[in-house]
N, C-alpha and C positions, 0 to 999 in steps of 0.2 A: 681705327680711321674710319672704317666705312658708314658706321652711326652717326660719327662728329659730321659727314661730308653731306651726308643725311640732315642734318639741324643743320648747316650751313644754307643747306637749299632751302631748308623750311621757315628758316629765321635769323639768317642770315648774320651781323654781328650782332642781334639780340641776347644779351646776356639768358634773358630769362625763359626762350626757347630752350635754350643747351640746359638749363638748371630743374625744369620741368622734365624733360628727356630724364636725366638723373632718378627724378624724384619720381617717375613714371614706373621704371625697371625695377627703382625700391620694392615698391608696394606690387608689382606682379613677382618679382622671388621674394613674400613674403605671403604674399599668396601661394606662391608655390609651392613653400613651406609648409604650413597648414596641409594642404590636401598630403604633403611627402607623409608626414606625420600621422597624418589619419587613415590614407594606405599601407605605406610601407613596416610604419612601425604601430600599427592599430591601434595610435592612441585613441582616447576620447579626444572630446570635444575642447573642454577644460585645459586639458594637456596639450591640445593641439594650438588652445589661442594662446596657452601662455608663450610657447615655441618660438612660435609664429611670433608674438608680443615682443620678446625680448629681442631676437632679430632686427623687429622692424623700429625699435628704438633706445638702443643700447648707446650710448655716449660714445663708445668705441667705431660705430658706424659712421658716424655723422661725417668724418674726411671723402670719407668713400664717396657719398653724397651729394655733402656740400661743393667737392670741390670739380670742377667737370672734366679734370681730365686725367681722374680715377674714374672713367667711364667703362674702360676693363675689368673693374671689380665687378662692376652691375653684370657688362654682357659673361666675365665667365661667371659668377655666381648663377645668373639665369642660365644657363648654358648646364652648370653643374648640377645646381637640381632637377631639369627635365633627365638627365641621364640617369637620374637615380632613380629617377619614376618611369623611365624604359626600363629597365635594369630589372624593376618588380616587376613588370607584366614580362619582362623574360623571364623570370623565375618560377610567373604564377601560370604563364601560357603555358597551354599541351598542343598547339593546333599551330600556333605559330609562333615558336618559340626562335628561328632562323631569324624572322623580317624584325623581331625583336631585339636580335642581337644586333644585328648590322643598326638600325637604328641608334641603337646604347652607345655603339662604335662612332658613327656619326656627329651624333649630338655629343661626344667626348674630344672628338676632333673641330667643331665647332670654338667650345669652349677652348680647347689648348691655343686655339690662334687669336683666341680671346688674349687670352693670359694663362703663359707657362708655369706659373703657379701648379696648373691644375696637374704636371704631372704624378701629384700621390692620387689623382682617381681610383689605381688600381686596388692599392693598400685600403684607400677608402669601399672600395667593394667587397676586398677581402674581407674586413670589419664586418660589411654587414653580412656576409658569410655565416660570419658565429654568432649574430643578434643583429634583425630579431627575425632571419628567413632558418638560420638554423640549418645550414647546410653542413657543416660542423662541430659536430656533438663531440666533447670530450666526458669519460667519465672519468678522466684522472687528472692530473695536477696540468700545469704547462708544458712541459715536456712530452706526455701524452698527446697535447694538442699537435703539438708540433711537430709530432710523427705524422699524426693522422692527416694533418695538412701535406707533406711530402708527400705520404701515402695515398692521396687522392687530387691524381695528380690533372684530372679532368677541369678544376678549379683554379690551376694554375695557368694550362693549356689554353681554355678560356682568356686566360689575363693578357695571354701574350700581346697580339694585338695589340692593348691596349699600354702595355708597359712601352713594347715599339714606337708606335705613336707617340708618346709623354720623353721617350730619350731623342726622338729625330727632333721633334718642336724643339725640347730644349737645346738641341745643338747649333741649332737654327735661330734661336733667338739668342745664345750669345754670341755669334758669328756677327750678326746683324749688330750688335753693341759691344760691340769689339774696341772700338775707336772711346767708349766710354771708360771699360776697362784697362785699356792701354792707358789712359788720358797721362798725363802729366801731374794731375789735377786729382788724380785717386791717391790718397793716403793707404801708402803698401804695408797691413798687418799680416803678422806672425802669427802662423795656423793654432798658436796656443792664444794670441789675443783675438782673434777671432772664435774662439772657441769659448774663449772667458762671456762675447759678449753675445755671443749665442744663448747658452746659458741667461745668461743676465737680462736679455731680453727677453726670452719664455719666460722665463717668474716676472717681468714688468710688463708684461700684455698680462698676466694673470693678477697679480697684485691690483690695476687698473679696472680690470673688469669684476671684482668688489669696491674699486673704490674708486670710480671715475672721476677724477680731480683732479687738476692741474696739467690739461690734454694739454699737447701744444703741436705742431706741425713743427718739422725743421728741428725733432728734438738734439739736441747735444748734451753728453754726458758732463758733471764738474768737478774736474776737466774731463778725468778718465773711468772707465768702469770700476768698480769697489771690488776688490778683490773676495771682503769679506761676506758685501752683500749679494755675490757670484756665490762665491761655495753654502752663503746659508740658501741660498734660491736651487744650487744645486742638490743641497741635502734636498728640500721639501721635495722639488720633483722627482726623483730616488726614490722617495716615502713612498709618493703620491700613486707612480707606476708600481711601485712595488704590491703596494696595498689595490690595485685595481686586478693586479693579476691573481690577487691572491684568492680576493673573493668575486673569480670573472665565472663562477657556475653558478651561484648564489648572489649577484648581481652584475646582470649581461651588460645593463645600462648605464656603469658605470664605468666597464674596461674598452667598452666600442667609444663612448665619449670624451674619454680621458684622453685616448690613445689616438682619435677622430684629432682633437686637439694638437696634442703634440706633431704629428703625423703631416698636416696638412699644413703646420706651422713650417716645419724643419726648412722647406728650398728658401724661405722668406728669413727665417733664421736671424744669422747673422754670418753664416761659414764662408757665401760666396759674399763678395760687395759690389755692389751693383749701385753706391748713391756714397753721397756727404753721408749723410743722416745714418745714426744707428739703432734710430727707433723709427716703424711709422705703421700708425696704431689702422690705414688702411687698409694693412695685412691681418689684421684681424676679421676681414668680414667673413670668410667663410671658415677658419677654423672654434668661431665662439660657437657655430652648430654644436660643437661635440657637447662643449663646458653647459649650451641648455637642457641639452639630452641629459647631462647627469642632474640637474638641477629638477629638472621635469617629469624623473622619476624617482630621482631620491627624494625630495618632499613629500610622498604619501610613507615612502620608509618612515623620513623623519615623522612622522607624522602619526604614526602607529607605536613609535619610538615613546615619545612624551606622553602619549592622552592612553587610559583603559582601556581595551579592546573594546569592551562594555559600550563604548562610550563614543565608537569611532564613525557610526553611524546616526548618532546625535547632535552632533557636536563640529559642524564644519567649520563654522566662521570664523575660528582661530586659525585657520590655514589659509580660509579666506584673507581674511583679515593681511597677515604676513603677504601673502602675495601682490594684494593690492598696495599695500606699503610701498613695498619692494619694484614695483610697474609704475608707482606714483615718483617713487624716488629716480628712476631712472628716466621719467618724459621728463622732471623737471631740470638734470643736470643736461639732458641734452636739449635743451630749449635754449641753456647758457649756452654750450657747444656752438651752437648753430650763429647765435649771436656775433662770435667773435670773427667769424667769417663770411663776413658782411664785405670788405674790400680788401684788399691785400695790405693796406696799412695797420688796420683793427688785429687784422690775425698774426702780424710779425710782432707788433707792437705784445700786444697778448704774448707772447713767444718768450721777449725778453722781460716782462715783469717775471714769466716763472724763471728765467734763467738771463739776468746780464750778462756774462759773458758766452751767449751763442753767439761763435761769429757768424756763423751760418746767416741767422736773423740777421746780424747788424749789416754784414753786406748790400742783403736780400731787401731788407727797406732801406739802405743806402739808394740802391739801384733804383727801386721806385722810385722815390724822391727827387733821384737824379732826373729820372723820365721825366717829370713832370716840369722841373726847371727848378726846380727847391736844392741849389746847389754847395748852399749854405749849410741848410741840416745836414744833407747829404754828406756833407763833408765831414761832420761831427763823426759821425754813426761809421764811416766808412775808414777812418783813420782808429776808430777804436777796433772795428772788424781785422786792421791790418795788423795793428798792434799786437792784437789775439793769435794771426794767425798770419804772417808775415811771406808765407812761401806760397801763399795762394794764386795761381794767374787772374783768379776772375776780380778776386778783393784789389790786385794792382789795377789791373782796368778801370774797374770803375773810381779808382783812386785819382788815376791819372786823370781821365776825366773830369772828374769833379773839380781839382784843381786847374786843367785847362781852361775851362770855362770860368772857373771863378778869381779868376785872378789872373792880372797882367804883368804880377814883379818878375824879376828873373829868376828869383830864385824858387818859386814856387813851379816857372813852367822848368826851368830846370829839371826839378825830382819829378814832374808829369813826363819830361823825356827819356829820366832814367828809367820810370817806370815801364813807360812803354817800350821801352828798347829791353828791361827786364823781361817781359810778356813776350816777345817776339824771336828772345835767344830760348825760349822755351817753349813755344809752339809757334815755327815761322807760317804756319797757314791761319793765322789771326787778322785778315785780309784788313776787316773796319780798326781794329788796332792800328792798324800800320798805316791805314788812312790816318789816323786820328794823331798819330805820330808826327806823319808830316802838315798834316795841318799845326799842331802845335811848333814846330818847326818855325815853321813861319811865323805864326805870334810871335816868336821868340827873338826875328829878326836874322836866322840863320837858314836867310832862303838858297842858299849852296846846297845844301847838307836836306831841306826840304823841295827843291827839285830832287836827289839822288833819288827818295823814299816815291818819291809820287812814278818815274821813270821808272821802278822796281814795282809799286800797282799793276801798272798799266801793263806790263811787262808779261807779270804773273797770270791777272787776270785781266785778259782786253775786254773783255765783254760786261765789266761793270760800270756802268755811265757814271756814278758817284765819283770811283778814282778821278777818270778824264774829266768833269769836272770839275775837281779840288786840284786836280793838275793845271789845268785852263787857267787860276784866280794866283796862285805860284809864277806861274809863267810868264802872267801880264805884269804882277809886282815886279818880277828880275826884266822887264821894260822887253818882253819878246812876242807882243800883241799876234803877230803873224803865225807863229803855233800853238799861242793859246787861243783861235779862231777854229784850228784846226781840231782840237782837242772837245773845243764845243760842241764841233760838227759832230765829233764821233756818237760824243754822248745823246747828244739828240737825233742819229743814226740808229741807235740801240735803244731809244725810250724815248720815242718821236712827241710822250707826251711831259718832259722833263720840263717842269715852266722856269723852275731859279735856271737854266741853263740857257734856256730861250731869251730871259731876260738878259740874263746877261751879255749873250750873243749880239741881242737887238744892243743893250752899250755901249758894246764893242764897235761897234757898225754906225754908230751915232758918233763915235772918235775920231772917225778914220774922215769922218765927211769933214771939208773945210768950213 
């Protein structure tokens, strides 16, 4: 929020400045990741360049950078990477360990306030203790590693403040979002359904990392999660996890990178419902660093397997060519994805090209066209959205607005009135819908009912100028100019710059003159 306020002071409502802020943060994060690979992971320049380039240009990251409201992903990433750099200094420093510990904790708090998803930081720090810091060493198997981890209580004690901070801020975030979590708009899924979506989502993110095509915002399933696909993903994820554990001693980068990906994705995988979307590619902004570690350290291993040992130092070109083609491919697909984000209409039409039955995209596109005054095309998309999901409050509200604006016949107005009434029955706090209901009743000639609605509007929210203004219009139509004048005066007292109310009051005064 503070960064958006700063952008507002610097750039006003010019979108270019806000987008430039996102791009600057993403480039800063790319630079920090390069430094992190060099310092913490002791990676060479080519390795650090590859990981940073993967992070900078992978198409899954377009959403976090192109969408101004995803600033929290970039800010949390900034503080997350600084946290890991500070943790490296804490572990390497001999004289200033306490100072670097407090700095690490402070940066963690800053990241958590940016986005509660960083509740996973203690787990990432423990993974770093395994590799590359090697504070947790194991000569035996996975059981020995667990035993040594429990035995070395010092590592757990130093993580307790991080765990406490994460749990506290996560609880605060849930409290702040309690209205959304309790909204009648929210689809209540069983634990089994949420578990199925979490597994399917984790697999889909991995699949899109390899094949980043048909990426879309407001992703909705066709029409629900495939049990077969989720089962395949579950087997695949379990197999990779078991393999990572099995080769942990020989290839620790594989173990750390894989569980970095799964662990950081866990809070947003789908077990906790936070919105209407089933997938959101912005959630991969930090988890994909784990996959890039696997690729960066795994490519040399693969190279040694493929080429004879005597040729490794003399024929690096196949590996360079493969990496160049991979980065070039991601650059091409990234550029195509950026074009989709040109404006809201291109974004939503792209989503509908991928899934024509995406009710969320249909509703949002209908609302965008309605906002532009294009009621007739808006009505087309909103009717489609309503047919797919007839119980969504926002769809009913938008469809009712389009009907009320576009048509004057009794059937269309009756349908709009019915929809507005259903919306208010589900959520009585939607005052704009109450105002729209009053306007539509007046348009249908049902002035008595309209007066009752607007009387309720000003009673429930007497500080709303628009309610007084619309109430005045209906009062005048009902032949009660004196009361209409009072409502207009109330509107102007609340908002002296309300020009519509001022003009209406002037016309009313002219009517009084003989």
